[in-house]
PAFI-380138 format. One record per residue: residue number from 0; x, y, z of N, C-alpha, C in turn; residue in three letters. Coordinates in Angstrom, 3 decimals. Each point is the difference from the previous one (the first is absolute). Layout:
N
NUM,X,Y,Z,X,Y,Z,X,Y,Z,ALA
...
***
This chain:
147
0,10.492,-5.176,76.071,-0.695,1.267,-0.049,-0.835,0.169,1.263,MET
1,0.324,0.982,0.777,-0.726,0.301,1.216,-0.828,1.256,-0.207,THR
2,-1.309,-0.121,0.149,-0.874,1.168,-0.147,0.084,0.848,1.261,THR
3,0.236,1.278,-0.182,0.140,0.928,1.124,-1.278,0.794,0.204,ILE
4,-0.557,0.520,-1.094,-1.218,0.804,0.094,-0.844,-0.230,-1.247,ALA
5,-1.316,0.020,0.185,-0.912,-0.117,-1.136,-0.996,1.141,0.041,THR
6,-0.516,0.323,-1.163,-1.024,1.030,-0.125,-1.316,-0.736,-0.240,ASN
7,-0.720,-0.286,1.059,-1.224,-0.794,-0.097,-1.116,0.735,-0.733,LYS
8,0.001,1.299,0.036,-1.053,0.780,-0.652,0.151,0.048,-1.521,ARG
9,1.172,-0.357,-0.512,0.254,0.135,-1.438,-0.993,-0.787,-0.837,ALA
10,-0.239,-1.266,0.346,-0.899,-0.817,-0.823,-1.461,0.386,0.211,SER
11,-0.326,0.646,1.099,-1.372,0.448,0.232,-0.306,1.287,-0.753,PHE
12,0.971,0.899,-0.056,-0.229,1.317,-0.583,0.351,0.100,-1.483,ASP
13,0.803,-0.946,-0.515,0.477,0.077,-1.376,-0.162,-1.337,-0.711,TYR
14,-0.202,0.074,-1.316,0.090,-1.172,-0.860,1.447,-0.041,-0.465,THR
15,0.745,-1.002,0.439,1.434,-0.056,-0.248,0.301,-0.750,-1.288,LEU
16,0.929,0.539,-0.787,0.375,-0.617,-1.277,1.453,-0.477,0.078,ALA
17,0.894,0.609,-0.743,1.402,-0.418,-0.067,0.696,0.245,1.329,ASP
18,0.840,-0.971,0.415,0.767,0.139,1.227,1.476,0.141,-0.330,GLN
19,0.691,0.819,0.797,1.420,0.257,-0.193,0.726,-0.143,1.327,TYR
20,1.265,-0.424,-0.088,0.855,-0.109,1.180,1.077,1.059,-0.116,GLU
21,0.214,0.746,1.074,0.998,1.070,-0.023,0.819,-0.028,1.279,ALA
22,1.247,0.420,-0.115,0.838,0.184,1.174,-0.274,1.365,0.594,GLY
23,0.423,0.200,1.239,-0.187,1.279,0.687,1.348,0.579,0.400,LEU
24,0.128,1.302,-0.084,1.197,0.678,0.492,-0.277,0.375,1.449,VAL
25,0.688,-0.678,0.927,-0.201,0.223,1.430,1.334,0.278,0.677,LEU
26,-0.045,0.654,1.154,1.199,0.164,0.818,0.205,-1.275,0.812,THR
27,1.151,-0.144,0.597,0.307,-1.201,0.777,-0.955,-0.210,1.167,GLY
28,-0.323,1.078,0.709,-0.913,-0.109,1.133,-1.407,-0.372,-0.462,ALA
29,-0.398,0.496,-1.171,-1.317,-0.345,-0.534,-0.066,-1.476,-0.383,GLU
30,1.081,-0.524,-0.562,0.030,-1.425,-0.355,-0.165,-0.849,1.253,VAL
31,0.719,0.338,1.051,-0.117,-0.758,1.255,-1.406,0.112,0.569,LYS
32,-0.594,1.162,-0.077,-1.358,0.189,0.490,-0.986,-0.847,-0.797,SER
33,0.163,-0.027,-1.320,-0.886,-0.796,-0.858,0.166,-1.477,0.291,VAL
34,1.242,-0.463,0.129,0.252,-1.424,0.215,-0.489,-0.483,1.362,LYS
35,-0.155,0.906,0.956,-0.584,-0.386,1.282,-1.519,0.067,-0.025,THR
36,-0.567,0.362,-1.165,-1.451,-0.021,-0.169,-0.710,1.291,0.311,GLY
37,0.739,1.094,0.143,-0.617,1.286,0.320,-0.186,0.835,-1.252,HIS
38,-1.001,-0.369,-0.803,-0.316,0.770,-1.205,-1.484,-0.143,-0.278,ALA
39,-0.566,0.998,-0.649,-1.418,-0.027,-0.333,-0.229,0.633,-1.362,SER
40,-0.840,-0.644,-0.805,-0.360,0.533,-1.314,-1.390,0.625,0.007,LEU
41,-0.585,0.145,1.167,-1.344,0.564,0.098,0.018,1.451,-0.495,LYS
42,-0.783,0.269,-1.014,-0.079,1.343,-0.561,1.145,0.353,-0.932,GLY
43,0.864,-0.961,-0.334,1.142,0.271,-0.865,-0.406,-0.063,-1.468,ALA
44,0.766,0.694,-0.839,-0.238,-0.022,-1.439,1.306,0.291,-0.711,PHE
45,0.044,-0.303,-1.291,1.197,0.236,-0.807,-0.233,1.247,-0.847,VAL
46,0.961,0.927,0.039,-0.113,1.241,-0.753,1.108,0.099,-1.036,THR
47,-0.225,0.852,-0.985,0.980,0.261,-1.058,0.546,1.402,0.206,VAL
48,1.338,0.110,0.071,0.662,1.309,0.078,1.073,0.022,-1.076,LYS
49,-0.240,0.774,-1.032,0.928,0.028,-1.124,-0.050,-1.330,-0.726,GLY
50,1.136,-0.680,-0.061,0.044,-1.312,-0.637,0.315,-1.088,1.029,SER
51,-0.437,0.208,1.247,0.245,-0.961,1.064,-1.287,-0.290,0.746,GLU
52,-0.052,-1.173,0.635,-1.151,-0.397,0.795,0.386,0.002,1.470,LEU
53,-0.933,0.444,0.849,0.245,0.074,1.436,-1.156,-0.640,0.762,TYR
54,0.348,-0.703,1.069,-0.998,-0.515,0.930,-0.268,1.118,1.007,LEU
55,-1.217,0.480,0.017,-0.360,1.147,0.827,-0.943,-0.428,1.110,THR
56,0.185,0.578,1.169,-0.890,-0.166,1.139,0.060,-1.386,0.643,ASN
57,1.046,-0.774,-0.271,0.191,-1.281,0.686,0.717,0.281,1.318,ALA
58,-0.450,-0.623,1.057,0.555,0.258,1.326,1.117,-0.983,0.304,LEU
59,1.217,0.511,0.149,1.139,-0.790,0.474,0.591,0.779,1.167,ILE
60,-0.328,-0.405,1.233,0.452,0.767,1.164,1.502,-0.136,0.240,PRO
61,0.522,0.857,0.859,1.425,-0.023,0.337,0.333,-1.294,0.727,ARG
62,1.136,-0.600,-0.333,0.466,-1.213,0.663,0.382,0.356,1.435,TYR
63,-0.498,-0.766,0.954,0.156,0.343,1.418,1.464,0.044,0.440,ALA
64,0.832,-0.921,-0.499,1.403,-0.053,0.437,0.918,0.874,-0.857,GLN
65,-0.541,0.707,-0.957,0.823,0.844,-0.871,0.412,1.277,0.711,ALA
66,0.990,0.668,-0.555,0.450,1.285,0.510,-1.170,0.973,0.001,HIS
67,-0.115,0.820,1.000,-1.109,0.953,0.117,0.113,1.066,-1.072,ARG
68,-0.623,-0.263,-1.127,0.007,0.946,-1.115,-1.297,0.796,0.065,ASP
69,0.116,1.268,0.266,-1.200,0.837,0.151,-0.642,0.322,-1.344,THR
70,0.711,-0.221,-1.105,-0.547,0.354,-1.306,-0.743,-1.158,-0.657,SER
71,-0.206,-1.100,0.699,-0.683,-1.161,-0.602,-1.474,0.316,-0.237,HIS
72,-0.430,-0.147,-1.246,-1.396,0.198,-0.368,-0.578,-1.367,-0.354,ASP
73,-0.949,-0.481,0.782,-0.530,-1.357,-0.157,-0.810,-0.182,-1.278,ALA
74,-0.542,1.068,-0.559,-0.839,-0.134,-1.193,0.605,0.700,-1.221,THR
75,1.304,0.161,-0.026,0.635,0.681,-1.138,-0.169,-0.815,-1.276,ARG
76,0.006,0.637,-1.172,-0.075,-0.747,-1.264,1.272,-0.820,-0.201,PRO
77,-0.152,-1.258,-0.396,1.137,-0.897,-0.213,0.043,-0.417,-1.465,ARG
78,1.162,0.154,-0.603,0.156,-0.269,-1.430,-0.126,-1.498,-0.278,LYS
79,-0.686,-0.320,-1.106,-0.146,-1.388,-0.442,1.009,-0.280,-1.108,LEU
80,0.573,-1.192,0.040,1.008,-0.386,-0.975,-0.604,-0.973,-1.004,LEU
81,-0.118,0.450,-1.251,-0.551,-0.799,-1.104,0.831,0.234,-1.256,LEU
82,-0.235,-0.825,-1.006,0.649,0.214,-1.297,-0.639,1.202,-0.696,ARG
83,0.794,0.671,-0.872,-0.476,1.209,-0.658,-1.257,-0.236,-0.828,LYS
84,-0.050,-1.105,-0.723,-1.172,-0.239,-0.851,-1.238,-0.283,0.854,ARG
85,0.178,-0.637,1.171,-1.131,-0.208,0.913,-0.486,1.336,0.539,GLU
86,0.935,0.872,0.353,-0.369,1.318,0.525,-0.772,0.785,-1.052,ILE
87,0.489,0.005,-1.260,-0.696,0.719,-1.066,-1.411,-0.537,-0.206,ARG
88,-0.120,-1.322,0.027,-1.316,-0.626,-0.167,-0.933,0.384,1.144,SER
89,0.510,-0.033,1.226,-0.823,0.329,1.171,-0.392,1.477,0.031,LEU
90,0.891,0.870,-0.441,-0.338,1.423,-0.047,-1.145,0.216,-0.984,ILE
91,0.058,-0.668,-1.137,-1.087,0.095,-0.970,-1.313,-0.525,0.555,GLY
92,0.055,-1.124,0.714,-1.220,-0.568,0.576,-0.560,0.885,1.104,LYS
93,0.893,0.601,0.797,-0.484,0.838,1.107,-0.620,1.301,-0.508,SER
94,0.420,0.452,-1.172,-0.581,1.220,-0.566,-1.336,-0.280,-0.673,ARG
95,-0.300,-1.285,-0.252,-1.288,-0.363,-0.581,-1.093,0.296,1.014,THR
96,-1.117,0.474,-0.493,-1.115,0.390,0.873,-0.488,-1.187,0.833,GLU
97,-0.018,0.168,1.305,-0.590,-0.997,0.887,0.935,-1.095,0.466,GLY
98,1.251,-0.047,-0.481,0.927,-1.031,0.438,0.973,0.571,1.020,LEU
99,0.360,-0.821,0.979,0.936,0.417,1.032,0.920,-1.163,0.337,THR
100,1.112,0.291,0.658,0.952,-1.022,0.409,-0.178,-0.249,1.491,LEU
101,-0.381,-1.235,0.353,-0.385,-0.332,1.364,0.990,-0.999,0.603,VAL
102,0.668,0.331,1.129,0.876,-0.979,0.645,-0.828,-1.114,0.639,PRO
103,0.461,-1.243,-0.156,-0.732,-1.148,0.515,0.725,-0.648,1.171,ILE
104,1.320,-0.220,-0.170,0.714,-0.768,1.009,1.443,0.458,0.093,ARG
105,0.532,0.056,1.216,1.397,0.311,0.267,0.618,-1.261,0.573,LEU
106,1.099,-0.464,-0.577,0.580,-1.270,0.435,1.509,-0.002,-0.217,TYR
107,0.670,-1.011,0.569,1.427,-0.170,-0.220,0.215,-1.141,-0.973,THR
108,0.993,0.172,-0.846,0.400,-1.028,-0.955,1.500,-0.137,0.174,LYS
109,0.419,-1.084,0.616,1.367,-0.177,0.490,0.262,1.130,0.995,LYS
110,1.006,0.862,-0.245,0.250,1.084,0.950,-0.617,1.319,-0.448,GLN
111,-0.687,0.013,-1.150,-0.545,1.229,-0.555,-1.444,0.234,0.422,LEU
112,-0.391,1.255,0.071,-1.385,0.371,0.296,-0.668,0.358,-1.326,VAL
113,-1.125,-0.662,-0.292,-0.694,0.190,-1.277,-1.430,0.459,0.252,LYS
114,-0.577,0.664,-1.008,-1.381,0.454,0.041,-0.728,-0.585,-1.200,LEU
115,-1.142,-0.617,0.247,-0.864,-0.478,-1.067,-1.126,1.012,-0.130,LEU
116,-0.158,0.554,-1.206,-1.082,0.953,-0.228,-0.679,-0.330,-1.314,PHE
117,-1.202,0.523,-0.182,-0.792,-0.326,-1.177,-0.621,1.255,-0.586,ALA
118,-0.374,-0.119,-1.264,-0.760,1.055,-0.661,-1.459,-0.263,0.353,VAL
119,-0.660,0.972,0.604,-1.370,-0.198,0.457,-0.950,1.051,-0.531,GLY
120,-1.246,-0.402,-0.110,-1.075,0.921,-0.380,-0.978,0.016,1.154,LYS
121,-0.327,1.178,0.485,-0.885,0.132,1.151,-1.360,-0.632,-0.236,GLY
122,-0.501,-0.703,1.011,-1.317,-0.632,-0.096,-1.080,0.976,0.441,LYS
123,-1.142,-0.117,-0.623,-1.171,0.761,0.417,-0.707,-0.786,1.094,LYS
124,-0.951,0.625,0.661,-0.736,-0.650,1.090,-0.724,-1.258,-0.479,GLU
125,-0.597,0.065,-1.200,-0.732,-1.160,-0.490,0.943,-1.149,-0.360,TYR
126,1.258,0.315,-0.401,0.983,-1.051,-0.262,0.355,-0.727,1.291,ASP
127,0.157,0.757,1.077,0.327,-0.609,1.298,-1.136,-0.891,0.469,ARG
128,-1.223,0.468,-0.170,-1.159,-0.807,0.411,-0.087,-1.281,-0.810,ARG
129,0.285,0.061,-1.290,-0.019,-1.193,-0.852,1.062,-0.993,0.459,ALA
130,1.193,0.490,0.343,1.059,-0.885,0.485,-0.397,-0.675,1.313,ASP
131,-0.619,0.762,0.892,-0.450,-0.570,1.274,-1.060,-1.060,-0.248,ILE
132,-0.924,0.268,-0.929,-1.038,-0.973,-0.339,0.589,-1.290,-0.551,GLY
133,0.988,0.105,-0.888,0.661,-1.185,-0.548,0.696,-0.797,1.094,LYS
134,0.675,0.699,0.898,0.712,-0.662,1.088,-0.973,-0.738,0.916,ARG
135,-1.130,0.632,0.310,-1.017,-0.637,0.846,-0.602,-1.223,-0.683,GLU
136,-0.240,0.098,-1.310,-0.556,-1.133,-0.746,0.978,-1.170,0.016,ALA
137,1.278,0.267,-0.204,1.004,-1.065,0.040,0.064,-0.639,1.386,GLN
138,-0.125,0.813,1.032,0.022,-0.502,1.372,-1.197,-0.919,0.255,ARG
139,-1.176,0.402,-0.490,-1.202,-0.840,0.160,0.143,-1.322,-0.743,ARG
140,0.589,0.052,-1.188,0.199,-1.224,-0.785,0.953,-0.950,0.725,ILE
141,1.098,0.540,0.536,0.950,-0.853,0.738,-0.658,-0.627,1.220,ARG
142,-0.803,0.760,0.725,-0.694,-0.543,1.179,-0.970,-1.100,-0.402,ARG
143,-0.728,0.211,-1.101,-0.961,-1.018,-0.464,0.721,-1.276,-0.437,ALA
144,1.172,0.144,-0.605,0.767,-1.164,-0.450,0.534,-0.810,1.183,MET
145,0.303,0.656,1.119,0.518,-0.697,1.184,-1.076,-0.871,0.633,LYS
146,-1.242,0.489,0.015,-1.056,-0.746,0.683,-0.727,-0.961,-0.897,THR
***
């Protein structure tokens, strides 16, 4: 498993719960672009359209050696491939007040491109401060244990 892109802001901005792995519907040039490491999940999110899930606002630029396709849209919505019962469950969770589907990591599994995403609940400012305080306390404890 080779990690291609991560969403570093996800754990800072959301409390993440259940994680899911999904395949992506990509064109051949997009797959080559992703496998060369040219992808970004910054600002990306998972949306529901009808009874399908889409990765929206993820940046996958045009592959440099590909045919000059003028219609390539780097941030187009890309369909996620999941089982029907998982999709139904996720649609129900996403319609729940305050829950959203947050992409975490884009990676390859054998020759396939996969997306790891989670059900997240947005953190408030005081939640973020509490997390920072806990992290600092753990850091101080580790430093004290070393000396």
